[in-house]
mmJSON file of the N, C-alpha and C atoms, coordinates in Angstrom:
{"data_MODEL":{"atom_site":{
"group_PDB":["ATOM","ATOM","ATOM","ATOM","ATOM","ATOM","ATOM","ATOM","ATOM","ATOM","ATOM","ATOM","ATOM","ATOM","ATOM","ATOM","ATOM","ATOM","ATOM","ATOM","ATOM","ATOM","ATOM","ATOM","ATOM","ATOM","ATOM","ATOM","ATOM","ATOM","ATOM","ATOM","ATOM","ATOM","ATOM","ATOM","ATOM","ATOM","ATOM","ATOM","ATOM","ATOM","ATOM","ATOM","ATOM","ATOM","ATOM","ATOM","ATOM","ATOM","ATOM","ATOM","ATOM","ATOM","ATOM","ATOM","ATOM","ATOM","ATOM","ATOM","ATOM","ATOM","ATOM","ATOM","ATOM","ATOM","ATOM","ATOM","ATOM","ATOM","ATOM","ATOM","ATOM","ATOM","ATOM","ATOM","ATOM","ATOM","ATOM","ATOM","ATOM","ATOM","ATOM","ATOM","ATOM","ATOM","ATOM","ATOM","ATOM","ATOM","ATOM","ATOM","ATOM","ATOM","ATOM","ATOM","ATOM","ATOM","ATOM","ATOM","ATOM","ATOM","ATOM","ATOM","ATOM","ATOM","ATOM","ATOM","ATOM","ATOM","ATOM","ATOM","ATOM","ATOM","ATOM","ATOM","ATOM","ATOM","ATOM","ATOM","ATOM","ATOM","ATOM","ATOM","ATOM","ATOM","ATOM","ATOM","ATOM","ATOM","ATOM","ATOM","ATOM","ATOM","ATOM","ATOM","ATOM","ATOM","ATOM","ATOM","ATOM","ATOM","ATOM","ATOM","ATOM","ATOM","ATOM","ATOM","ATOM","ATOM","ATOM","ATOM","ATOM","ATOM","ATOM","ATOM","ATOM","ATOM","ATOM","ATOM","ATOM","ATOM","ATOM","ATOM","ATOM","ATOM","ATOM","ATOM","ATOM","ATOM","ATOM","ATOM","ATOM","ATOM","ATOM","ATOM","ATOM","ATOM","ATOM","ATOM","ATOM","ATOM","ATOM","ATOM","ATOM","ATOM","ATOM","ATOM","ATOM","ATOM","ATOM","ATOM","ATOM","ATOM","ATOM","ATOM","ATOM","ATOM","ATOM","ATOM","ATOM","ATOM","ATOM","ATOM","ATOM","ATOM","ATOM","ATOM","ATOM","ATOM","ATOM","ATOM","ATOM","ATOM","ATOM","ATOM","ATOM","ATOM","ATOM","ATOM","ATOM","ATOM","ATOM","ATOM","ATOM","ATOM","ATOM","ATOM","ATOM","ATOM","ATOM"],
"id":[1,2,3,4,5,6,7,8,9,10,11,12,13,14,15,16,17,18,19,20,21,22,23,24,25,26,27,28,29,30,31,32,33,34,35,36,37,38,39,40,41,42,43,44,45,46,47,48,49,50,51,52,53,54,55,56,57,58,59,60,61,62,63,64,65,66,67,68,69,70,71,72,73,74,75,76,77,78,79,80,81,82,83,84,85,86,87,88,89,90,91,92,93,94,95,96,97,98,99,100,101,102,103,104,105,106,107,108,109,110,111,112,113,114,115,116,117,118,119,120,121,122,123,124,125,126,127,128,129,130,131,132,133,134,135,136,137,138,139,140,141,142,143,144,145,146,147,148,149,150,151,152,153,154,155,156,157,158,159,160,161,162,163,164,165,166,167,168,169,170,171,172,173,174,175,176,177,178,179,180,181,182,183,184,185,186,187,188,189,190,191,192,193,194,195,196,197,198,199,200,201,202,203,204,205,206,207,208,209,210,211,212,213,214,215,216,217,218,219,220,221,222,223,224,225,226,227,228,229,230,231],
"type_symbol":["N","C","C","N","C","C","N","C","C","N","C","C","N","C","C","N","C","C","N","C","C","N","C","C","N","C","C","N","C","C","N","C","C","N","C","C","N","C","C","N","C","C","N","C","C","N","C","C","N","C","C","N","C","C","N","C","C","N","C","C","N","C","C","N","C","C","N","C","C","N","C","C","N","C","C","N","C","C","N","C","C","N","C","C","N","C","C","N","C","C","N","C","C","N","C","C","N","C","C","N","C","C","N","C","C","N","C","C","N","C","C","N","C","C","N","C","C","N","C","C","N","C","C","N","C","C","N","C","C","N","C","C","N","C","C","N","C","C","N","C","C","N","C","C","N","C","C","N","C","C","N","C","C","N","C","C","N","C","C","N","C","C","N","C","C","N","C","C","N","C","C","N","C","C","N","C","C","N","C","C","N","C","C","N","C","C","N","C","C","N","C","C","N","C","C","N","C","C","N","C","C","N","C","C","N","C","C","N","C","C","N","C","C","N","C","C","N","C","C","N","C","C","N","C","C","N","C","C","N","C","C"],
"label_atom_id":["N","CA","C","N","CA","C","N","CA","C","N","CA","C","N","CA","C","N","CA","C","N","CA","C","N","CA","C","N","CA","C","N","CA","C","N","CA","C","N","CA","C","N","CA","C","N","CA","C","N","CA","C","N","CA","C","N","CA","C","N","CA","C","N","CA","C","N","CA","C","N","CA","C","N","CA","C","N","CA","C","N","CA","C","N","CA","C","N","CA","C","N","CA","C","N","CA","C","N","CA","C","N","CA","C","N","CA","C","N","CA","C","N","CA","C","N","CA","C","N","CA","C","N","CA","C","N","CA","C","N","CA","C","N","CA","C","N","CA","C","N","CA","C","N","CA","C","N","CA","C","N","CA","C","N","CA","C","N","CA","C","N","CA","C","N","CA","C","N","CA","C","N","CA","C","N","CA","C","N","CA","C","N","CA","C","N","CA","C","N","CA","C","N","CA","C","N","CA","C","N","CA","C","N","CA","C","N","CA","C","N","CA","C","N","CA","C","N","CA","C","N","CA","C","N","CA","C","N","CA","C","N","CA","C","N","CA","C","N","CA","C","N","CA","C","N","CA","C","N","CA","C","N","CA","C","N","CA","C","N","CA","C","N","CA","C","N","CA","C"],
"label_alt_id":[null,null,null,null,null,null,null,null,null,null,null,null,null,null,null,null,null,null,null,null,null,null,null,null,null,null,null,null,null,null,null,null,null,null,null,null,null,null,null,null,null,null,null,null,null,null,null,null,null,null,null,null,null,null,null,null,null,null,null,null,null,null,null,null,null,null,null,null,null,null,null,null,null,null,null,null,null,null,null,null,null,null,null,null,null,null,null,null,null,null,null,null,null,null,null,null,null,null,null,null,null,null,null,null,null,null,null,null,null,null,null,null,null,null,null,null,null,null,null,null,null,null,null,null,null,null,null,null,null,null,null,null,null,null,null,null,null,null,null,null,null,null,null,null,null,null,null,null,null,null,null,null,null,null,null,null,null,null,null,null,null,null,null,null,null,null,null,null,null,null,null,null,null,null,null,null,null,null,null,null,null,null,null,null,null,null,null,null,null,null,null,null,null,null,null,null,null,null,null,null,null,null,null,null,null,null,null,null,null,null,null,null,null,null,null,null,null,null,null,null,null,null,null,null,null,null,null,null,null,null,null],
"label_comp_id":["MET","MET","MET","ASN","ASN","ASN","GLU","GLU","GLU","PHE","PHE","PHE","LEU","LEU","LEU","THR","THR","THR","LYS","LYS","LYS","ASP","ASP","ASP","MET","MET","MET","PHE","PHE","PHE","LEU","LEU","LEU","VAL","VAL","VAL","ALA","ALA","ALA","SER","SER","SER","LEU","LEU","LEU","ILE","ILE","ILE","HIS","HIS","HIS","ASP","ASP","ASP","GLY","GLY","GLY","VAL","VAL","VAL","LYS","LYS","LYS","TYR","TYR","TYR","SER","SER","SER","ARG","ARG","ARG","MET","MET","MET","GLU","GLU","GLU","ASN","ASN","ASN","ASP","ASP","ASP","LEU","LEU","LEU","THR","THR","THR","ASP","ASP","ASP","ILE","ILE","ILE","HIS","HIS","HIS","LYS","LYS","LYS","LYS","LYS","LYS","VAL","VAL","VAL","PHE","PHE","PHE","ILE","ILE","ILE","PHE","PHE","PHE","GLU","GLU","GLU","GLU","GLU","GLU","SER","SER","SER","ASP","ASP","ASP","GLU","GLU","GLU","ILE","ILE","ILE","GLU","GLU","GLU","ARG","ARG","ARG","VAL","VAL","VAL","LYS","LYS","LYS","SER","SER","SER","GLU","GLU","GLU","ARG","ARG","ARG","ALA","ALA","ALA","ASN","ASN","ASN","GLY","GLY","GLY","THR","THR","THR","LEU","LEU","LEU","VAL","VAL","VAL","VAL","VAL","VAL","ASN","ASN","ASN","ALA","ALA","ALA","LEU","LEU","LEU","SER","SER","SER","TYR","TYR","TYR","GLU","GLU","GLU","ASP","ASP","ASP","ALA","ALA","ALA","LEU","LEU","LEU","ARG","ARG","ARG","ARG","ARG","ARG","ILE","ILE","ILE","LYS","LYS","LYS","THR","THR","THR","LEU","LEU","LEU","ILE","ILE","ILE","HIS","HIS","HIS","SER","SER","SER"],
"label_asym_id":["A","A","A","A","A","A","A","A","A","A","A","A","A","A","A","A","A","A","A","A","A","A","A","A","A","A","A","A","A","A","A","A","A","A","A","A","A","A","A","A","A","A","A","A","A","A","A","A","A","A","A","A","A","A","A","A","A","A","A","A","A","A","A","A","A","A","A","A","A","A","A","A","A","A","A","A","A","A","A","A","A","A","A","A","A","A","A","A","A","A","A","A","A","A","A","A","A","A","A","A","A","A","A","A","A","A","A","A","A","A","A","A","A","A","A","A","A","A","A","A","A","A","A","A","A","A","A","A","A","A","A","A","A","A","A","A","A","A","A","A","A","A","A","A","A","A","A","A","A","A","A","A","A","A","A","A","A","A","A","A","A","A","A","A","A","A","A","A","A","A","A","A","A","A","A","A","A","A","A","A","A","A","A","A","A","A","A","A","A","A","A","A","A","A","A","A","A","A","A","A","A","A","A","A","A","A","A","A","A","A","A","A","A","A","A","A","A","A","A","A","A","A","A","A","A","A","A","A","A","A","A"],
"label_entity_id":["1","1","1","1","1","1","1","1","1","1","1","1","1","1","1","1","1","1","1","1","1","1","1","1","1","1","1","1","1","1","1","1","1","1","1","1","1","1","1","1","1","1","1","1","1","1","1","1","1","1","1","1","1","1","1","1","1","1","1","1","1","1","1","1","1","1","1","1","1","1","1","1","1","1","1","1","1","1","1","1","1","1","1","1","1","1","1","1","1","1","1","1","1","1","1","1","1","1","1","1","1","1","1","1","1","1","1","1","1","1","1","1","1","1","1","1","1","1","1","1","1","1","1","1","1","1","1","1","1","1","1","1","1","1","1","1","1","1","1","1","1","1","1","1","1","1","1","1","1","1","1","1","1","1","1","1","1","1","1","1","1","1","1","1","1","1","1","1","1","1","1","1","1","1","1","1","1","1","1","1","1","1","1","1","1","1","1","1","1","1","1","1","1","1","1","1","1","1","1","1","1","1","1","1","1","1","1","1","1","1","1","1","1","1","1","1","1","1","1","1","1","1","1","1","1","1","1","1","1","1","1"],
"label_seq_id":[1,1,1,2,2,2,3,3,3,4,4,4,5,5,5,6,6,6,7,7,7,8,8,8,9,9,9,10,10,10,11,11,11,12,12,12,13,13,13,14,14,14,15,15,15,16,16,16,17,17,17,18,18,18,19,19,19,20,20,20,21,21,21,22,22,22,23,23,23,24,24,24,25,25,25,26,26,26,27,27,27,28,28,28,29,29,29,30,30,30,31,31,31,32,32,32,33,33,33,34,34,34,35,35,35,36,36,36,37,37,37,38,38,38,39,39,39,40,40,40,41,41,41,42,42,42,43,43,43,44,44,44,45,45,45,46,46,46,47,47,47,48,48,48,49,49,49,50,50,50,51,51,51,52,52,52,53,53,53,54,54,54,55,55,55,56,56,56,57,57,57,58,58,58,59,59,59,60,60,60,61,61,61,62,62,62,63,63,63,64,64,64,65,65,65,66,66,66,67,67,67,68,68,68,69,69,69,70,70,70,71,71,71,72,72,72,73,73,73,74,74,74,75,75,75,76,76,76,77,77,77],
"pdbx_PDB_ins_code":[null,null,null,null,null,null,null,null,null,null,null,null,null,null,null,null,null,null,null,null,null,null,null,null,null,null,null,null,null,null,null,null,null,null,null,null,null,null,null,null,null,null,null,null,null,null,null,null,null,null,null,null,null,null,null,null,null,null,null,null,null,null,null,null,null,null,null,null,null,null,null,null,null,null,null,null,null,null,null,null,null,null,null,null,null,null,null,null,null,null,null,null,null,null,null,null,null,null,null,null,null,null,null,null,null,null,null,null,null,null,null,null,null,null,null,null,null,null,null,null,null,null,null,null,null,null,null,null,null,null,null,null,null,null,null,null,null,null,null,null,null,null,null,null,null,null,null,null,null,null,null,null,null,null,null,null,null,null,null,null,null,null,null,null,null,null,null,null,null,null,null,null,null,null,null,null,null,null,null,null,null,null,null,null,null,null,null,null,null,null,null,null,null,null,null,null,null,null,null,null,null,null,null,null,null,null,null,null,null,null,null,null,null,null,null,null,null,null,null,null,null,null,null,null,null,null,null,null,null,null,null],
"Cartn_x":[9.794,10.142,8.89,8.961,7.849,7.89,6.701,6.595,5.81,6.066,5.345,4.59,3.284,2.442,1.91,1.859,1.281,0.728,-0.289,-0.855,-0.405,0.293,0.698,1.906,1.662,2.711,3.843,3.524,4.562,5.415,4.804,5.584,6.47,5.931,6.721,7.949,7.759,8.889,9.913,9.447,10.357,11.142,10.465,11.131,12.172,11.799,12.746,13.931,13.645,14.704,15.698,15.188,16.048,16.618,16.408,17.057,16.395,15.117,14.403,14.156,14.332,14.259,12.825,12.565,11.267,11.15,10.004,9.806,8.977,7.769,6.873,5.65,4.843,3.59,2.484,1.336,0.188,-1.041,-2.068,-3.333,-4.01,-4.661,-5.434,-6.732,-7.004,-8.195,-9.483,-9.394,-10.595,-10.884,-9.914,-10.09,-9.239,-9.885,-9.151,-8.294,-8.521,-7.765,-6.499,-6.263,-5.11,-4.168,-2.934,-1.9,-1.422,-0.891,-0.281,1.198,2.041,3.483,3.985,4.858,5.314,6.828,7.262,8.671,9.052,10.33,10.832,10.8,10.334,10.254,11.638,11.689,12.961,12.717,13.703,13.617,13.568,14.134,14.146,12.73,11.814,10.436,9.818,9.955,9.388,10.066,11.388,12.093,11.556,11.425,10.931,9.502,8.643,7.26,7.217,8.013,8.046,8.566,9.663,10.221,9.282,8.577,7.592,6.476,5.987,4.892,5.307,6.573,7.081,7.582,7.655,8.15,9.656,10.362,11.821,12.57,11.852,12.515,13.167,14.449,15.188,15.477,15.107,15.365,16.028,16.772,17.32,16.19,15.875,14.726,14.81,15.977,16.103,15.947,16.492,16.359,14.908,14.229,12.822,11.966,12.214,11.484,11.748,12.991,13.325,12.552,12.451,11.686,10.219,9.645,8.253,8.086,9.042,8.972,9.01,9.886,9.981,8.673,8.054,6.776,5.713,5.633,4.649,4.881,6.144,6.463,5.973,6.18,5.697,4.177,3.504,2.03,1.48,2.118,1.571,2.171,2.99,3.574,2.776],
"Cartn_y":[29.242,28.178,27.746,27.753,27.301,25.786,25.227,23.782,23.385,22.181,21.595,20.392,20.323,19.229,18.439,17.117,16.261,14.982,14.435,13.145,12.045,12.417,11.502,10.67,9.412,8.544,8.335,8.288,8.065,9.315,10.499,11.738,11.797,11.4,11.371,10.473,9.292,8.385,9.017,9.708,10.376,11.475,12.242,13.325,12.778,11.746,11.134,10.558,9.875,9.301,10.37,11.562,12.629,13.505,13.101,13.769,15.03,15.245,16.405,16.174,17.199,17.098,16.853,15.634,15.236,15.782,16.4,16.962,16.053,15.738,14.943,14.488,13.655,13.175,13.518,13.927,14.24,13.547,13.418,12.874,13.903,13.425,14.29,14.641,15.917,16.359,16.109,15.887,15.667,14.193,13.316,11.881,11.103,10.442,9.752,8.595,8.179,7.067,7.522,8.827,9.353,10.116,10.243,10.989,12.128,13.158,14.274,14.253,14.273,14.28,15.701,16.117,17.5,17.534,18.359,18.532,19.996,20.242,21.605,22.082,23.302,23.859,23.884,23.533,23.431,23.543,24.057,24.103,22.698,21.735,20.347,19.788,20.265,19.756,20.053,21.282,21.651,20.884,20.661,19.894,18.464,17.821,16.444,16.375,17.295,17.306,17.468,18.374,18.626,17.415,16.835,15.67,14.475,14.301,13.21,13.419,14.666,14.974,14.77,15.06,14.916,13.51,12.661,11.302,11.232,12.236,12.272,12.066,11.858,11.628,10.249,10.212,8.948,8.613,7.393,6.946,5.586,5.303,3.97,3.12,2.028,1.202,0.739,0.287,-0.208,0.915,2.093,3.237,3.706,3.694,4.095,3.109,1.822,0.805,0.965,1.26,1.484,2.683,3.753,4.926,4.562,3.758,3.313,2.487,1.596,0.79,1.69,2.694,3.605,4.369,4.785,5.502,4.593,3.374,2.429,2.154,2.086,1.894,3.083,4.292,5.488,5.469,5.111,5.1,4.1,2.938,1.86,1.784,2.752,2.707,3.538],
"Cartn_z":[3.185,2.255,1.504,0.184,-0.64,-0.755,-0.93,-1.022,-2.262,-2.742,-3.858,-3.327,-3.589,-3.119,-4.298,-4.147,-5.184,-4.559,-5.223,-4.834,-5.794,-6.852,-7.925,-7.484,-7.135,-6.608,-7.62,-8.9,-9.912,-10.102,-9.988,-9.998,-8.767,-7.626,-6.388,-6.576,-7.151,-7.38,-8.317,-9.345,-10.268,-9.571,-8.726,-8.005,-7.027,-6.282,-5.344,-6.11,-7.214,-8.053,-8.495,-8.836,-9.329,-8.208,-6.96,-5.843,-5.333,-5.683,-5.159,-3.669,-2.869,-1.404,-0.948,-0.456,0.093,1.512,1.829,3.17,4.064,3.577,4.425,3.626,4.276,3.707,4.691,4.172,5.015,4.451,5.269,4.795,3.895,2.851,1.972,2.697,2.843,3.579,2.808,1.488,0.682,0.418,0.685,0.423,1.423,2.364,3.435,2.917,1.686,1.107,0.384,0.347,-0.381,0.542,0.074,0.779,-0.108,0.521,-0.197,0.149,-0.871,-0.682,-0.87,0.024,0.035,-0.139,-1.096,-1.413,-1.246,-0.991,-1.009,-2.457,-2.669,-4.026,-4.661,-5.952,-6.658,-8.154,-8.89,-10.351,-10.933,-10.228,-10.694,-10.833,-10.006,-10.057,-11.417,-11.879,-13.18,-14.313,-14.196,-15.213,-15.276,-14.106,-14.057,-14.596,-14.181,-14.671,-16.183,-16.707,-18.146,-18.915,-18.444,-19.123,-19.049,-17.947,-17.854,-18.863,-18.943,-19.866,-21.319,-21.615,-22.98,-23.29,-22.288,-22.483,-22.641,-22.132,-22.286,-20.971,-19.877,-18.593,-18.603,-18.304,-18.272,-16.818,-16.409,-15.037,-15.067,-14.02,-13.815,-13.239,-13.894,-13.499,-12.049,-11.611,-10.241,-9.227,-9.521,-8.616,-8.542,-9.686,-9.726,-8.926,-9.1,-8.332,-6.843,-6.475,-5.074,-4.52,-5.311,-4.885,-4.672,-5.568,-5.399,-4.123,-3.846,-2.618,-1.379,-1.398,-0.25,-0.051,-1.133,-1.042,-0.44,-0.913,-0.387,1.098,1.495,2.915,3.724,3.215,3.914,4.039,2.972,2.968,3.982,4.077,4.91,6.313,6.66,8.008,8.99],
"occupancy":[1.0,1.0,1.0,1.0,1.0,1.0,1.0,1.0,1.0,1.0,1.0,1.0,1.0,1.0,1.0,1.0,1.0,1.0,1.0,1.0,1.0,1.0,1.0,1.0,1.0,1.0,1.0,1.0,1.0,1.0,1.0,1.0,1.0,1.0,1.0,1.0,1.0,1.0,1.0,1.0,1.0,1.0,1.0,1.0,1.0,1.0,1.0,1.0,1.0,1.0,1.0,1.0,1.0,1.0,1.0,1.0,1.0,1.0,1.0,1.0,1.0,1.0,1.0,1.0,1.0,1.0,1.0,1.0,1.0,1.0,1.0,1.0,1.0,1.0,1.0,1.0,1.0,1.0,1.0,1.0,1.0,1.0,1.0,1.0,1.0,1.0,1.0,1.0,1.0,1.0,1.0,1.0,1.0,1.0,1.0,1.0,1.0,1.0,1.0,1.0,1.0,1.0,1.0,1.0,1.0,1.0,1.0,1.0,1.0,1.0,1.0,1.0,1.0,1.0,1.0,1.0,1.0,1.0,1.0,1.0,1.0,1.0,1.0,1.0,1.0,1.0,1.0,1.0,1.0,1.0,1.0,1.0,1.0,1.0,1.0,1.0,1.0,1.0,1.0,1.0,1.0,1.0,1.0,1.0,1.0,1.0,1.0,1.0,1.0,1.0,1.0,1.0,1.0,1.0,1.0,1.0,1.0,1.0,1.0,1.0,1.0,1.0,1.0,1.0,1.0,1.0,1.0,1.0,1.0,1.0,1.0,1.0,1.0,1.0,1.0,1.0,1.0,1.0,1.0,1.0,1.0,1.0,1.0,1.0,1.0,1.0,1.0,1.0,1.0,1.0,1.0,1.0,1.0,1.0,1.0,1.0,1.0,1.0,1.0,1.0,1.0,1.0,1.0,1.0,1.0,1.0,1.0,1.0,1.0,1.0,1.0,1.0,1.0,1.0,1.0,1.0,1.0,1.0,1.0,1.0,1.0,1.0,1.0,1.0,1.0,1.0,1.0,1.0,1.0,1.0,1.0],
"B_iso_or_equiv":[0.0,0.0,0.0,0.0,0.0,0.0,0.0,0.0,0.0,0.0,0.0,0.0,0.0,0.0,0.0,0.0,0.0,0.0,0.0,0.0,0.0,0.0,0.0,0.0,0.0,0.0,0.0,0.0,0.0,0.0,0.0,0.0,0.0,0.0,0.0,0.0,0.0,0.0,0.0,0.0,0.0,0.0,0.0,0.0,0.0,0.0,0.0,0.0,0.0,0.0,0.0,0.0,0.0,0.0,0.0,0.0,0.0,0.0,0.0,0.0,0.0,0.0,0.0,0.0,0.0,0.0,0.0,0.0,0.0,0.0,0.0,0.0,0.0,0.0,0.0,0.0,0.0,0.0,0.0,0.0,0.0,0.0,0.0,0.0,0.0,0.0,0.0,0.0,0.0,0.0,0.0,0.0,0.0,0.0,0.0,0.0,0.0,0.0,0.0,0.0,0.0,0.0,0.0,0.0,0.0,0.0,0.0,0.0,0.0,0.0,0.0,0.0,0.0,0.0,0.0,0.0,0.0,0.0,0.0,0.0,0.0,0.0,0.0,0.0,0.0,0.0,0.0,0.0,0.0,0.0,0.0,0.0,0.0,0.0,0.0,0.0,0.0,0.0,0.0,0.0,0.0,0.0,0.0,0.0,0.0,0.0,0.0,0.0,0.0,0.0,0.0,0.0,0.0,0.0,0.0,0.0,0.0,0.0,0.0,0.0,0.0,0.0,0.0,0.0,0.0,0.0,0.0,0.0,0.0,0.0,0.0,0.0,0.0,0.0,0.0,0.0,0.0,0.0,0.0,0.0,0.0,0.0,0.0,0.0,0.0,0.0,0.0,0.0,0.0,0.0,0.0,0.0,0.0,0.0,0.0,0.0,0.0,0.0,0.0,0.0,0.0,0.0,0.0,0.0,0.0,0.0,0.0,0.0,0.0,0.0,0.0,0.0,0.0,0.0,0.0,0.0,0.0,0.0,0.0,0.0,0.0,0.0,0.0,0.0,0.0,0.0,0.0,0.0,0.0,0.0,0.0],
"pdbx_formal_charge":[null,null,null,null,null,null,null,null,null,null,null,null,null,null,null,null,null,null,null,null,null,null,null,null,null,null,null,null,null,null,null,null,null,null,null,null,null,null,null,null,null,null,null,null,null,null,null,null,null,null,null,null,null,null,null,null,null,null,null,null,null,null,null,null,null,null,null,null,null,null,null,null,null,null,null,null,null,null,null,null,null,null,null,null,null,null,null,null,null,null,null,null,null,null,null,null,null,null,null,null,null,null,null,null,null,null,null,null,null,null,null,null,null,null,null,null,null,null,null,null,null,null,null,null,null,null,null,null,null,null,null,null,null,null,null,null,null,null,null,null,null,null,null,null,null,null,null,null,null,null,null,null,null,null,null,null,null,null,null,null,null,null,null,null,null,null,null,null,null,null,null,null,null,null,null,null,null,null,null,null,null,null,null,null,null,null,null,null,null,null,null,null,null,null,null,null,null,null,null,null,null,null,null,null,null,null,null,null,null,null,null,null,null,null,null,null,null,null,null,null,null,null,null,null,null,null,null,null,null,null,null],
"auth_seq_id":[1,1,1,2,2,2,3,3,3,4,4,4,5,5,5,6,6,6,7,7,7,8,8,8,9,9,9,10,10,10,11,11,11,12,12,12,13,13,13,14,14,14,15,15,15,16,16,16,17,17,17,18,18,18,19,19,19,20,20,20,21,21,21,22,22,22,23,23,23,24,24,24,25,25,25,26,26,26,27,27,27,28,28,28,29,29,29,30,30,30,31,31,31,32,32,32,33,33,33,34,34,34,35,35,35,36,36,36,37,37,37,38,38,38,39,39,39,40,40,40,41,41,41,42,42,42,43,43,43,44,44,44,45,45,45,46,46,46,47,47,47,48,48,48,49,49,49,50,50,50,51,51,51,52,52,52,53,53,53,54,54,54,55,55,55,56,56,56,57,57,57,58,58,58,59,59,59,60,60,60,61,61,61,62,62,62,63,63,63,64,64,64,65,65,65,66,66,66,67,67,67,68,68,68,69,69,69,70,70,70,71,71,71,72,72,72,73,73,73,74,74,74,75,75,75,76,76,76,77,77,77],
"auth_comp_id":["MET","MET","MET","ASN","ASN","ASN","GLU","GLU","GLU","PHE","PHE","PHE","LEU","LEU","LEU","THR","THR","THR","LYS","LYS","LYS","ASP","ASP","ASP","MET","MET","MET","PHE","PHE","PHE","LEU","LEU","LEU","VAL","VAL","VAL","ALA","ALA","ALA","SER","SER","SER","LEU","LEU","LEU","ILE","ILE","ILE","HIS","HIS","HIS","ASP","ASP","ASP","GLY","GLY","GLY","VAL","VAL","VAL","LYS","LYS","LYS","TYR","TYR","TYR","SER","SER","SER","ARG","ARG","ARG","MET","MET","MET","GLU","GLU","GLU","ASN","ASN","ASN","ASP","ASP","ASP","LEU","LEU","LEU","THR","THR","THR","ASP","ASP","ASP","ILE","ILE","ILE","HIS","HIS","HIS","LYS","LYS","LYS","LYS","LYS","LYS","VAL","VAL","VAL","PHE","PHE","PHE","ILE","ILE","ILE","PHE","PHE","PHE","GLU","GLU","GLU","GLU","GLU","GLU","SER","SER","SER","ASP","ASP","ASP","GLU","GLU","GLU","ILE","ILE","ILE","GLU","GLU","GLU","ARG","ARG","ARG","VAL","VAL","VAL","LYS","LYS","LYS","SER","SER","SER","GLU","GLU","GLU","ARG","ARG","ARG","ALA","ALA","ALA","ASN","ASN","ASN","GLY","GLY","GLY","THR","THR","THR","LEU","LEU","LEU","VAL","VAL","VAL","VAL","VAL","VAL","ASN","ASN","ASN","ALA","ALA","ALA","LEU","LEU","LEU","SER","SER","SER","TYR","TYR","TYR","GLU","GLU","GLU","ASP","ASP","ASP","ALA","ALA","ALA","LEU","LEU","LEU","ARG","ARG","ARG","ARG","ARG","ARG","ILE","ILE","ILE","LYS","LYS","LYS","THR","THR","THR","LEU","LEU","LEU","ILE","ILE","ILE","HIS","HIS","HIS","SER","SER","SER"],
"auth_asym_id":["A","A","A","A","A","A","A","A","A","A","A","A","A","A","A","A","A","A","A","A","A","A","A","A","A","A","A","A","A","A","A","A","A","A","A","A","A","A","A","A","A","A","A","A","A","A","A","A","A","A","A","A","A","A","A","A","A","A","A","A","A","A","A","A","A","A","A","A","A","A","A","A","A","A","A","A","A","A","A","A","A","A","A","A","A","A","A","A","A","A","A","A","A","A","A","A","A","A","A","A","A","A","A","A","A","A","A","A","A","A","A","A","A","A","A","A","A","A","A","A","A","A","A","A","A","A","A","A","A","A","A","A","A","A","A","A","A","A","A","A","A","A","A","A","A","A","A","A","A","A","A","A","A","A","A","A","A","A","A","A","A","A","A","A","A","A","A","A","A","A","A","A","A","A","A","A","A","A","A","A","A","A","A","A","A","A","A","A","A","A","A","A","A","A","A","A","A","A","A","A","A","A","A","A","A","A","A","A","A","A","A","A","A","A","A","A","A","A","A","A","A","A","A","A","A","A","A","A","A","A","A"],
"auth_atom_id":["N","CA","C","N","CA","C","N","CA","C","N","CA","C","N","CA","C","N","CA","C","N","CA","C","N","CA","C","N","CA","C","N","CA","C","N","CA","C","N","CA","C","N","CA","C","N","CA","C","N","CA","C","N","CA","C","N","CA","C","N","CA","C","N","CA","C","N","CA","C","N","CA","C","N","CA","C","N","CA","C","N","CA","C","N","CA","C","N","CA","C","N","CA","C","N","CA","C","N","CA","C","N","CA","C","N","CA","C","N","CA","C","N","CA","C","N","CA","C","N","CA","C","N","CA","C","N","CA","C","N","CA","C","N","CA","C","N","CA","C","N","CA","C","N","CA","C","N","CA","C","N","CA","C","N","CA","C","N","CA","C","N","CA","C","N","CA","C","N","CA","C","N","CA","C","N","CA","C","N","CA","C","N","CA","C","N","CA","C","N","CA","C","N","CA","C","N","CA","C","N","CA","C","N","CA","C","N","CA","C","N","CA","C","N","CA","C","N","CA","C","N","CA","C","N","CA","C","N","CA","C","N","CA","C","N","CA","C","N","CA","C","N","CA","C","N","CA","C","N","CA","C","N","CA","C","N","CA","C","N","CA","C","N","CA","C","N","CA","C"],
"pdbx_PDB_model_num":[1,1,1,1,1,1,1,1,1,1,1,1,1,1,1,1,1,1,1,1,1,1,1,1,1,1,1,1,1,1,1,1,1,1,1,1,1,1,1,1,1,1,1,1,1,1,1,1,1,1,1,1,1,1,1,1,1,1,1,1,1,1,1,1,1,1,1,1,1,1,1,1,1,1,1,1,1,1,1,1,1,1,1,1,1,1,1,1,1,1,1,1,1,1,1,1,1,1,1,1,1,1,1,1,1,1,1,1,1,1,1,1,1,1,1,1,1,1,1,1,1,1,1,1,1,1,1,1,1,1,1,1,1,1,1,1,1,1,1,1,1,1,1,1,1,1,1,1,1,1,1,1,1,1,1,1,1,1,1,1,1,1,1,1,1,1,1,1,1,1,1,1,1,1,1,1,1,1,1,1,1,1,1,1,1,1,1,1,1,1,1,1,1,1,1,1,1,1,1,1,1,1,1,1,1,1,1,1,1,1,1,1,1,1,1,1,1,1,1,1,1,1,1,1,1,1,1,1,1,1,1]
}}}
């Protein structure tokens, strides 16, 4: 199984919002203050990344905020 890794919390929130399968979070080996979020590889990841870069990604504000809260809970637990 291929995986997609990112440290970008806002990309993580976008991916979770769009239903991409989240696998786990690990400590960043190069910076103890950062985390790496790991997702199952999916075509949706490239779509979300592309739409974010182009400014065309549409999200529900409340769902996106909820995704950010969940990420922060994971980081601080």
